[in-house]
C-alpha positions as CSV (number, residue, x, y, z in Angstrom):
1,M,121.7,112.2,162.4
2,Q,120.9,116.8,162.9
3,L,119.8,117.8,160.0
4,R,118.9,121.5,158.7
5,R,117.9,123.6,155.3
6,L,120.7,124.9,153.3
7,D,120.2,127.5,150.2
8,T,122.3,126.2,147.6
9,A,123.2,128.1,144.0
10,A,121.5,124.2,142.6
11,G,118.6,124.3,145.2
12,P,117.5,123.9,148.4
13,A,119.7,121.2,150.2
14,V,119.5,119.0,153.1
15,A,123.2,119.7,155.2
16,A,123.6,116.6,157.8
17,R,126.1,117.4,160.8
18,H,129.4,115.9,160.8
19,G,132.4,117.4,162.8
20,D,131.8,120.9,163.4
21,G,130.3,121.6,159.6
22,W,127.1,121.3,158.2
23,V,127.9,119.2,154.6
24,P,124.7,119.8,151.9
25,L,124.0,115.7,150.3
26,P,123.6,116.8,147.3
27,A,127.2,118.2,146.5
28,A,128.5,115.0,149.0
29,L,126.1,112.4,147.5
30,A,127.3,114.0,144.0
31,L,131.2,113.6,145.0
32,Y,131.0,110.0,146.5
33,E,129.4,108.7,143.3
34,A,132.2,110.4,140.8
35,Q,134.9,108.6,142.4
36,G,133.4,105.5,141.1
37,Q,131.3,104.4,144.6
38,P,128.0,103.2,143.4
39,A,124.6,105.2,143.1
40,L,122.4,105.1,145.9
41,P,119.1,107.0,143.9
42,D,117.0,106.6,147.7
43,L,119.6,109.1,149.3
44,A,119.5,111.3,146.6
45,A,116.1,110.8,146.4
46,A,115.8,112.4,150.1
47,S,119.2,115.0,150.5
48,R,116.4,117.5,149.1
49,D,113.8,118.0,151.6
50,V,113.8,117.2,155.4
51,V,110.7,115.9,156.2
52,A,111.6,113.3,153.0
53,F,114.7,112.4,154.3
54,L,113.1,111.6,158.1
55,G,110.4,109.8,155.8
56,C,113.5,107.8,154.7
57,G,113.8,105.3,157.8
58,A,117.7,103.5,158.5
59,A,118.9,102.9,155.6
60,V,118.5,106.1,154.1
61,R,120.1,107.2,157.3
62,E,123.4,104.6,156.9
63,Q,124.3,105.5,153.4
64,A,124.2,109.3,154.5
65,A,126.6,108.6,157.2
66,T,128.9,106.4,154.8
67,V,128.8,109.4,152.6
68,L,129.7,111.6,155.0
69,E,132.6,109.7,156.2
70,Y,133.8,109.1,152.6
71,V,133.1,112.8,151.9
72,A,135.1,113.7,155.2
73,A,138.5,111.4,154.9
74,T,138.6,113.2,151.1
75,G,138.9,115.9,152.7
76,A,136.9,117.8,149.5
77,D,135.4,120.9,150.0
78,V,131.5,120.5,149.2
79,G,129.7,123.8,150.6
80,Q,130.7,123.0,153.9
81,S,129.6,125.5,156.6
82,A,129.7,125.9,160.0
83,D,127.2,129.1,160.6
84,P,125.3,128.6,158.1
85,A,121.8,130.6,157.0
86,L,119.2,131.1,160.0
87,L,116.3,128.9,158.0
88,L,113.3,126.9,159.0
89,P,114.2,123.0,158.0
90,F,111.0,122.8,156.6
91,V,107.6,124.8,156.5
92,P,104.8,122.3,158.2
93,R,101.8,121.5,156.5
94,S,100.0,121.8,159.8
95,F,100.8,122.9,163.8
96,R,98.6,121.1,166.4
97,D,99.7,122.2,169.1
98,F,98.9,119.7,172.8
99,M,98.9,120.7,176.7
100,L,100.3,117.4,178.1
101,Y,101.6,118.8,181.4
102,E,99.2,119.3,184.6
103,R,101.8,120.8,186.2
104,H,102.4,123.3,183.6
105,V,98.0,123.5,183.3
106,I,98.2,124.5,187.7
107,D,101.4,126.7,187.5
108,A,100.7,128.6,184.6
109,G,96.6,129.2,185.8
110,R,98.0,130.6,189.0
111,G,100.5,133.1,186.9
112,M,97.4,134.5,185.2
113,V,95.3,134.9,188.6
114,R,98.5,136.7,190.2
115,R,99.2,138.9,187.0
116,F,95.2,139.9,186.0
117,M,93.0,139.0,188.7
118,P,94.6,140.8,191.6
119,R,91.4,140.6,194.1
120,Q,91.6,136.9,193.6
121,W,94.8,136.4,193.7
122,E,94.1,136.7,197.8
123,A,91.9,134.4,198.0
124,L,93.3,132.0,196.2
125,S,96.5,132.5,197.8
126,A,95.0,132.2,201.2
127,Y,93.6,129.0,199.9
128,E,95.8,127.0,198.8
129,A,98.1,128.2,201.9
130,A,95.7,126.5,204.1
131,H,95.0,123.4,202.5
132,G,98.3,123.3,201.6
133,E,97.2,121.9,197.8
134,P,96.5,123.9,194.2
135,H,92.9,125.2,194.2
136,P,90.5,123.3,192.3
137,D,89.5,125.7,189.2
138,L,93.1,125.5,188.7
139,R,93.4,121.8,187.6
140,P,92.6,121.0,183.7
141,R,89.3,120.4,182.7
142,P,87.7,116.6,183.2
143,L,88.0,116.3,179.6
144,W,92.2,116.5,179.7
145,Y,91.9,114.1,181.8
146,E,90.3,111.4,179.1
147,R,92.2,112.5,175.9
148,P,95.3,114.8,174.7
149,I,93.7,117.8,173.6
150,Y,95.0,120.5,171.8
151,Y,94.7,123.4,169.6
152,V,95.1,124.0,165.8
153,G,97.8,126.7,165.0
154,N,98.9,129.2,162.1
155,H,101.4,127.1,160.2
156,L,101.9,130.1,158.3
157,S,103.7,132.6,160.7
158,F,106.7,129.8,162.0
159,I,109.7,132.0,162.1
160,P,113.5,130.6,162.2
161,D,116.0,130.6,165.1
162,G,117.9,134.1,165.1
163,A,114.4,135.8,164.1
164,T,112.9,139.2,165.7
165,V,109.6,138.7,167.2
166,P,106.9,140.4,166.2
167,W,105.4,142.4,168.9
168,P,101.9,142.7,168.4
169,A,100.1,145.9,168.6
170,Y,97.0,144.6,171.0
171,T,99.6,143.3,173.7
172,R,101.3,144.2,176.7
173,A,102.0,141.2,178.0
174,L,103.8,139.1,175.6
175,D,105.3,135.5,177.0
176,Y,107.3,133.0,175.6
177,E,106.9,128.8,175.6
178,L,109.6,125.9,175.6
179,E,107.7,123.4,173.9
180,L,109.1,119.7,171.9
181,G,108.2,119.6,168.6
182,V,107.0,116.3,166.9
183,V,107.6,115.9,163.2
184,I,105.3,113.2,161.1
185,A,107.6,111.5,158.4
186,R,104.9,108.9,158.1
187,P,100.9,109.2,156.2
188,I,98.7,108.0,159.3
189,R,95.3,107.4,159.9
190,D,93.2,106.1,163.1
191,A,96.4,104.6,164.3
192,A,97.5,103.1,167.8
193,P,99.5,104.8,170.1
194,D,102.6,102.1,168.8
195,D,102.1,102.5,165.0
196,A,101.3,106.3,165.8
197,A,105.2,106.3,167.1
198,Q,106.3,104.8,164.8
199,A,105.4,108.1,162.4
200,I,107.9,110.6,164.3
201,G,110.5,111.2,162.2
202,G,112.5,114.2,164.4
203,F,112.0,116.5,166.9
204,V,112.5,120.5,167.3
205,V,112.7,123.3,169.8
206,V,109.0,124.7,169.8
207,N,108.8,128.3,171.0
208,D,104.7,128.8,171.2
209,F,105.1,132.5,171.8
210,S,101.5,133.9,173.4
211,A,99.6,137.1,173.9
212,R,98.7,137.0,177.7
213,D,96.4,139.2,178.3
214,V,94.5,138.4,175.2
215,Q,94.4,134.7,175.8
216,Y,92.1,134.4,179.1
217,P,89.5,136.2,177.2
218,E,89.3,134.0,174.3
219,M,90.0,130.9,176.0
220,T,87.1,131.5,178.2
221,S,84.6,133.0,175.4
222,G,84.0,129.1,174.4
223,F,86.9,129.7,171.5
224,G,90.6,129.8,170.9
225,P,93.1,130.7,171.9
226,V,93.3,132.5,168.6
227,K,95.0,136.3,168.4
228,A,96.9,135.1,172.1
229,K,99.3,132.5,170.1
230,N,98.9,132.6,166.1
231,F,100.9,135.9,165.5
232,A,104.5,134.3,165.5
233,T,105.6,130.3,166.9
234,G,109.3,129.7,166.9
235,L,111.7,126.7,165.0
236,G,114.2,125.6,166.0
237,A,117.1,125.3,162.4
238,V,118.2,121.9,163.1
239,V,115.5,118.8,163.5
240,V,117.2,115.6,165.1
241,T,116.0,111.8,163.9
242,A,113.6,109.9,165.9
243,D,116.0,107.0,166.5
244,E,118.2,109.7,169.1
245,I,115.7,111.2,170.7
246,L,113.0,108.6,170.9
247,P,115.2,106.8,174.1
248,H,115.6,109.5,175.8
249,V,112.6,111.6,175.4
250,E,110.6,111.0,178.6
251,D,113.7,112.6,180.4
252,L,115.3,115.0,178.5
253,R,116.9,118.4,180.3
254,V,115.4,121.7,179.2
255,E,116.3,125.6,179.9
256,V,115.0,128.8,178.7
257,R,117.7,132.0,179.4
258,V,116.5,135.4,178.8
259,N,119.7,137.7,178.0
260,G,122.6,134.7,179.0
261,A,120.5,134.1,182.6
262,V,118.4,131.3,183.6
263,W,114.6,132.1,183.7
264,G,113.2,128.6,183.9
265,E,114.6,125.0,183.9
266,G,113.2,121.2,183.9
267,R,113.2,118.5,181.9
268,T,110.5,116.4,180.3
269,A,109.5,113.9,182.2
270,G,105.7,114.0,183.7
271,A,103.9,114.6,180.6
272,R,100.0,113.2,181.8
273,Y,100.2,111.2,177.4
274,S,103.0,109.6,175.1
275,L,104.3,110.9,172.4
276,G,102.5,107.8,170.4
277,E,98.7,108.6,172.3
278,M,99.3,112.3,171.4
279,V,100.0,111.7,167.8
280,A,97.1,108.5,167.7
281,Y,94.7,110.9,168.7
282,A,95.9,113.7,166.6
283,S,94.8,111.1,164.0
284,L,91.5,109.8,165.2
285,G,89.5,110.5,161.9
286,E,91.5,112.4,160.5
287,Q,94.8,111.6,157.8
288,L,98.1,113.0,159.4
289,H,100.7,113.7,156.5
290,P,104.4,113.7,156.2
291,G,105.4,117.2,157.8
292,E,102.8,118.1,159.9
293,L,104.5,119.0,163.0
294,L,103.3,118.1,166.8
295,A,104.4,120.4,170.1
296,T,104.2,118.7,173.4
297,G,102.7,122.0,174.9
298,T,104.6,124.0,177.4
299,I,107.1,122.2,179.8
300,P,106.4,123.1,183.3
301,G,108.8,125.7,185.0
302,C,109.3,126.7,180.8
303,S,107.1,130.0,180.5
304,G,107.2,133.5,181.8
305,L,103.2,133.5,183.3
306,E,104.5,130.6,185.2
307,T,107.9,132.0,187.1
308,G,106.5,135.5,187.2
309,Q,109.1,136.9,184.7
310,W,108.0,138.6,181.7
311,L,109.5,139.7,178.2
312,S,110.8,143.0,177.1
313,P,111.3,145.1,174.1
314,G,115.5,143.8,173.3
315,D,115.0,140.8,175.2
316,E,117.2,137.8,173.4
317,V,115.2,134.8,174.8
318,E,117.2,131.3,174.4
319,L,115.1,128.1,174.3
320,R,117.0,124.4,175.0
321,I,116.2,120.9,174.7
322,E,118.7,118.3,176.0
323,R,119.8,116.2,172.6
324,V,117.5,118.2,170.3
325,G,119.1,121.5,170.1
326,A,118.4,125.6,170.5
327,L,116.7,127.7,169.6
328,R,117.3,132.3,169.9
329,N,115.0,134.6,169.2
330,V,115.1,138.4,170.0
331,I,111.9,140.5,170.7
332,G,110.6,143.1,168.6
333,A,109.2,146.3,169.5
334,P,105.9,146.6,169.5
335,P,104.2,149.5,167.5
336,A,103.3,153.0,168.5
337,A,99.5,153.3,168.1
338,S,98.3,150.1,170.3
339,G,94.9,148.9,171.3
340,R,92.5,146.6,170.1
């Protein structure tokens, strides 16, 4: 089931995709019950908050589907919208961004050297041409092969689908990163991978915008990334329930378009760790709560650092993940005076 948040006169509402539009569940449920149908208190309790709905499970999804079909059969107008206002589907309680793909690490490292270290690039490219394999310095550090590492981002800097991305004054190398977002819907702690996977309530498109000329110095300092990442992260307006995505999650087609042209494409296959292992590691020694957001890290081929294509002010960036949805943002202009 595809879900998003609407602002209505009665307050926030969960809207579910039905046909060509979005139907607010509180209004649909009110009509359903007013026509003498049985009360559905569990659906009512979850109908105003996307994360609460995700945590309710199959029974409430089936109730919602029944209500949507009933309203459609009556032909009643309960405030359906074909093009609702662009809002975050929820405000994440935290944000952990993982790095699950070795190929992205290698290709992004190669792109970092090519763009910012021209002298080292000559030696690196000569080594790779001679040996027919990535330079050893491009591979992830040993810890990456032992556990699914991540950084903690700014969960208060998410911007919705359609919003303009603020260009920070301190960067001249703004980049996009297409990632699959995972919404936690049930509390867990010290979970095994199978149990951790059961805590996933839904999926959403994430764009981890990055200031690449700031990222390398921060990460080699021993800390970071900080300013390289935390200024803005795009979050799709639609959350798709986990039951629709989990059976296919290891081979979803993805695509990046900038101003309509394809800049990157690939598939979600090839991750070093499963989503269950990813969530389980996040829960190690920590309580995870409903509404926390995790992301896979960049899917290979879906950042400008890998492909050598760089964003400019005014560009429209569109990310697509099969079955999950799309996320579009426009790149803003940098401030007149820049510097660090």
